[in-house]
DRENDO-1510 file (C-alpha; in Angstrom, 1 decimal, always signed):
<recs>
REC; n; res; u; v; w
REC; 1; MET; +5.1; +14.9; +5.0 .
REC; 2; GLU; +6.1; +11.8; +3.0 .
REC; 3; THR; +3.8; +9.4; +1.3 .
REC; 4; TYR; +4.4; +5.8; +2.0 .
REC; 5; ILE; +3.1; +2.5; +0.8 .
REC; 6; ALA; +3.0; -0.5; +3.1 .
REC; 7; PHE; +2.4; -4.1; +2.4 .
REC; 8; LEU; +1.2; -6.5; +5.1 .
REC; 9; ARG; +2.1; -10.2; +4.5 .
REC; 10; GLY; -0.3; -13.1; +5.1 .
REC; 11; ILE; -3.4; -11.4; +6.3 .
REC; 12; ASN; -7.0; -12.4; +5.3 .
REC; 13; VAL; -5.7; -15.5; +3.6 .
REC; 14; SER; -7.9; -18.7; +3.9 .
REC; 15; GLY; -9.6; -17.2; +7.0 .
REC; 16; GLN; -6.3; -16.7; +8.8 .
REC; 17; LYS; -5.2; -13.4; +10.4 .
REC; 18; LYS; -8.4; -11.6; +9.7 .
REC; 19; ILE; -8.2; -7.8; +9.7 .
REC; 20; LYS; -11.0; -5.5; +8.5 .
REC; 21; MET; -9.5; -2.7; +6.5 .
REC; 22; VAL; -11.9; -0.1; +7.9 .
REC; 23; GLU; -10.8; -1.0; +11.4 .
REC; 24; LEU; -7.1; -1.1; +10.4 .
REC; 25; ARG; -7.3; +2.4; +9.0 .
REC; 26; GLY; -8.7; +3.8; +12.2 .
REC; 27; SER; -6.2; +1.9; +14.3 .
REC; 28; LEU; -3.2; +3.2; +12.3 .
REC; 29; GLU; -4.5; +6.7; +12.3 .
REC; 30; SER; -4.6; +6.5; +16.1 .
REC; 31; THR; -0.8; +6.0; +16.0 .
REC; 32; GLY; -0.3; +9.3; +14.2 .
REC; 33; LEU; -0.2; +8.0; +10.6 .
REC; 34; GLU; -2.2; +10.3; +8.4 .
REC; 35; LYS; -4.6; +9.9; +5.4 .
REC; 36; VAL; -4.5; +6.1; +5.7 .
REC; 37; GLN; -6.0; +4.4; +2.7 .
REC; 38; THR; -6.4; +0.7; +2.0 .
REC; 39; TYR; -6.7; -1.3; -1.2 .
REC; 40; ILE; -8.4; -4.7; -1.3 .
REC; 41; GLN; -8.4; -7.0; +1.7 .
REC; 42; SER; -4.8; -8.3; +1.4 .
REC; 43; GLY; -3.0; -5.6; +3.3 .
REC; 44; ASN; -2.1; -2.8; +1.0 .
REC; 45; LEU; -1.8; +0.6; +2.6 .
REC; 46; VAL; -1.0; +4.2; +1.6 .
REC; 47; PHE; -0.4; +6.8; +4.3 .
REC; 48; GLN; +1.5; +9.9; +5.1 .
REC; 49; SER; +3.9; +10.5; +8.0 .
REC; 50; THR; +6.5; +12.9; +9.1 .
REC; 51; GLU; +8.6; +9.9; +10.2 .
REC; 52; GLU; +11.4; +9.3; +7.6 .
REC; 53; ASN; +12.7; +6.0; +8.9 .
REC; 54; THR; +10.8; +3.2; +7.1 .
REC; 55; SER; +12.0; +0.6; +9.7 .
REC; 56; ALA; +10.4; +2.7; +12.5 .
REC; 57; LEU; +7.2; +2.9; +10.5 .
REC; 58; GLU; +7.2; -0.9; +9.9 .
REC; 59; ASN; +7.6; -1.5; +13.7 .
REC; 60; LYS; +4.8; +1.0; +14.5 .
REC; 61; ILE; +2.4; -0.8; +12.2 .
REC; 62; ARG; +3.4; -4.3; +13.3 .
REC; 63; GLU; +3.2; -3.4; +17.0 .
REC; 64; GLN; -0.2; -1.8; +16.5 .
REC; 65; ILE; -1.6; -4.8; +14.7 .
REC; 66; ALA; -0.2; -7.1; +17.4 .
REC; 67; ARG; -1.9; -5.0; +20.1 .
REC; 68; ASP; -5.2; -4.8; +18.3 .
REC; 69; TYR; -5.4; -8.3; +16.7 .
REC; 70; GLY; -3.1; -10.4; +18.8 .
REC; 71; PHE; -0.9; -11.7; +16.0 .
REC; 72; ASP; +2.4; -10.8; +14.3 .
REC; 73; VAL; +2.3; -9.7; +10.7 .
REC; 74; PRO; +5.4; -9.0; +8.5 .
REC; 75; VAL; +5.2; -5.4; +7.3 .
REC; 76; MET; +7.1; -3.7; +4.5 .
REC; 77; VAL; +7.1; +0.1; +4.1 .
REC; 78; MET; +8.4; +1.8; +1.0 .
REC; 79; THR; +8.2; +5.3; -0.3 .
REC; 80; ALA; +5.9; +5.9; -3.3 .
REC; 81; ASP; +9.1; +7.0; -5.2 .
REC; 82; SER; +10.8; +3.6; -4.6 .
REC; 83; ILE; +7.7; +1.8; -6.0 .
REC; 84; ALA; +7.7; +4.1; -9.0 .
REC; 85; GLN; +11.4; +3.2; -9.6 .
REC; 86; ILE; +10.6; -0.5; -9.4 .
REC; 87; LEU; +7.9; -0.1; -12.0 .
REC; 88; GLU; +10.0; +2.0; -14.3 .
REC; 89; LYS; +12.9; -0.5; -14.2 .
REC; 90; ASP; +10.6; -3.5; -15.0 .
REC; 91; PRO; +12.6; -5.6; -17.4 .
REC; 92; PHE; +9.4; -7.2; -18.7 .
REC; 93; GLY; +7.8; -3.9; -19.5 .
REC; 94; ASP; +7.8; -4.5; -23.3 .
REC; 95; LEU; +6.5; -8.1; -23.3 .
REC; 96; GLU; +3.3; -8.1; -25.4 .
REC; 97; GLY; +0.3; -9.1; -23.3 .
REC; 98; SER; +2.4; -9.4; -20.2 .
REC; 99; THR; +0.3; -7.3; -17.9 .
REC; 100; GLY; -1.7; -10.1; -16.3 .
REC; 101; TYR; +1.4; -12.2; -15.8 .
REC; 102; LYS; +3.8; -9.8; -14.2 .
REC; 103; TYR; +4.6; -10.0; -10.5 .
REC; 104; TYR; +6.9; -8.1; -8.2 .
REC; 105; VAL; +8.6; -9.9; -5.3 .
REC; 106; LEU; +9.5; -6.9; -3.1 .
REC; 107; LEU; +12.6; -7.6; -1.0 .
REC; 108; LYS; +13.0; -6.2; +2.5 .
REC; 109; THR; +16.8; -6.4; +2.3 .
REC; 110; LYS; +19.4; -6.8; -0.4 .
REC; 111; PRO; +20.1; -10.5; -1.1 .
REC; 112; ASP; +23.5; -12.0; -0.7 .
REC; 113; PRO; +25.3; -11.9; -4.1 .
REC; 114; ASP; +26.3; -15.6; -3.9 .
REC; 115; ARG; +22.7; -16.6; -3.2 .
REC; 116; VAL; +21.6; -14.5; -6.2 .
REC; 117; ALA; +24.1; -16.2; -8.4 .
REC; 118; GLU; +22.9; -19.6; -7.4 .
REC; 119; PHE; +19.3; -18.5; -7.8 .
REC; 120; GLU; +19.9; -17.0; -11.3 .
REC; 121; ALA; +21.3; -20.4; -12.5 .
REC; 122; MET; +17.9; -22.0; -12.0 .
REC; 123; ARG; +15.4; -22.3; -14.8 .
REC; 124; PHE; +11.7; -22.8; -14.7 .
REC; 125; GLU; +9.3; -23.7; -17.5 .
REC; 126; ASN; +7.0; -20.8; -18.4 .
REC; 127; GLU; +8.7; -18.5; -15.9 .
REC; 128; GLN; +11.2; -15.7; -16.3 .
REC; 129; PHE; +12.8; -13.7; -13.6 .
REC; 130; VAL; +15.3; -10.9; -12.9 .
REC; 131; VAL; +16.8; -10.3; -9.5 .
REC; 132; THR; +17.7; -6.8; -8.3 .
REC; 133; ASP; +18.7; -5.5; -4.9 .
REC; 134; VAL; +15.1; -4.5; -4.1 .
REC; 135; CYS; +12.8; -6.7; -6.3 .
REC; 136; VAL; +12.6; -10.0; -8.1 .
REC; 137; TYR; +10.7; -9.3; -11.3 .
REC; 138; LEU; +8.6; -12.3; -12.4 .
REC; 139; TYR; +6.9; -13.1; -15.6 .
REC; 140; CYS; +4.7; -16.2; -15.2 .
REC; 141; ALA; +3.3; -17.2; -18.6 .
REC; 142; ALA; +1.0; -19.8; -17.0 .
REC; 143; GLY; +0.0; -17.5; -14.1 .
REC; 144; TYR; +1.3; -17.0; -10.6 .
REC; 145; GLY; -1.0; -19.7; -9.1 .
REC; 146; LYS; +0.9; -22.4; -11.0 .
REC; 147; ALA; +4.4; -20.9; -10.7 .
REC; 148; LYS; +7.3; -22.6; -9.0 .
REC; 149; LEU; +8.7; -19.2; -8.3 .
REC; 150; ASN; +6.4; -18.2; -5.5 .
REC; 151; ASN; +7.1; -15.9; -2.6 .
REC; 152; ASN; +8.0; -18.7; -0.2 .
REC; 153; PHE; +10.4; -20.3; -2.6 .
REC; 154; ILE; +12.1; -17.0; -3.3 .
REC; 155; GLU; +12.4; -16.2; +0.4 .
REC; 156; ARG; +13.9; -19.6; +1.1 .
REC; 157; LYS; +16.4; -19.4; -1.8 .
REC; 158; LEU; +17.5; -15.8; -1.2 .
REC; 159; LYS; +17.2; -15.8; +2.6 .
REC; 160; VAL; +15.3; -12.5; +2.6 .
REC; 161; VAL; +11.8; -11.5; +3.8 .
REC; 162; ALA; +9.7; -10.6; +0.8 .
REC; 163; THR; +6.1; -10.0; -0.3 .
REC; 164; THR; +4.6; -10.4; -3.8 .
REC; 165; ARG; +2.2; -8.1; -5.6 .
REC; 166; ASN; +1.0; -8.0; -9.2 .
REC; 167; LEU; +1.2; -5.1; -11.6 .
REC; 168; ASN; -2.4; -4.1; -11.1 .
REC; 169; THR; -2.0; -3.8; -7.3 .
REC; 170; LEU; +1.2; -1.7; -7.6 .
REC; 171; THR; -0.4; +0.5; -10.2 .
REC; 172; LYS; -3.4; +1.0; -8.0 .
REC; 173; MET; -1.2; +1.8; -5.0 .
REC; 174; MET; +0.7; +4.4; -7.0 .
REC; 175; ALA; -2.6; +6.0; -8.0 .
REC; 176; LEU; -3.7; +6.1; -4.3 .
REC; 177; ALA; -0.4; +7.6; -3.4 .
REC; 178; ASP; -1.0; +10.5; -5.9 .
</recs>
């Protein structure tokens, strides 16, 4: 049995795509996922499954949400180990006082190297970033709410599906996964 972490993108934002987490837990457990836990209302899940294919798990979750709620939600499923590796490789780990300003743009697929090169040539005031195959690490000195480097911008420039979470959320997800 493997422990997975799933991120739903764009739910419970500004009254759109409302999903109550207690209902979602029951719904997903009815599909065979086990020990489903949620964290806050923005679509962060931890669960266990014997299924080893993360794409199959993403489809299962997405299809169940479409059946139960009538809308499509992008879903990203990762192993707890892969999230642990992302956190361990954080290039901004040593920045003093950086905890509240660190964000992780989790990439569904590896970005094209040419697009990465173009992206890396950009500069933004009060923002630093490092692009890897699985994550764009962000340090936003003025906070994410004022950042030019938001999820939509990064998706557009790299042409990949992504979802962004802060350090506190990823740390909490890892604690739930244990």
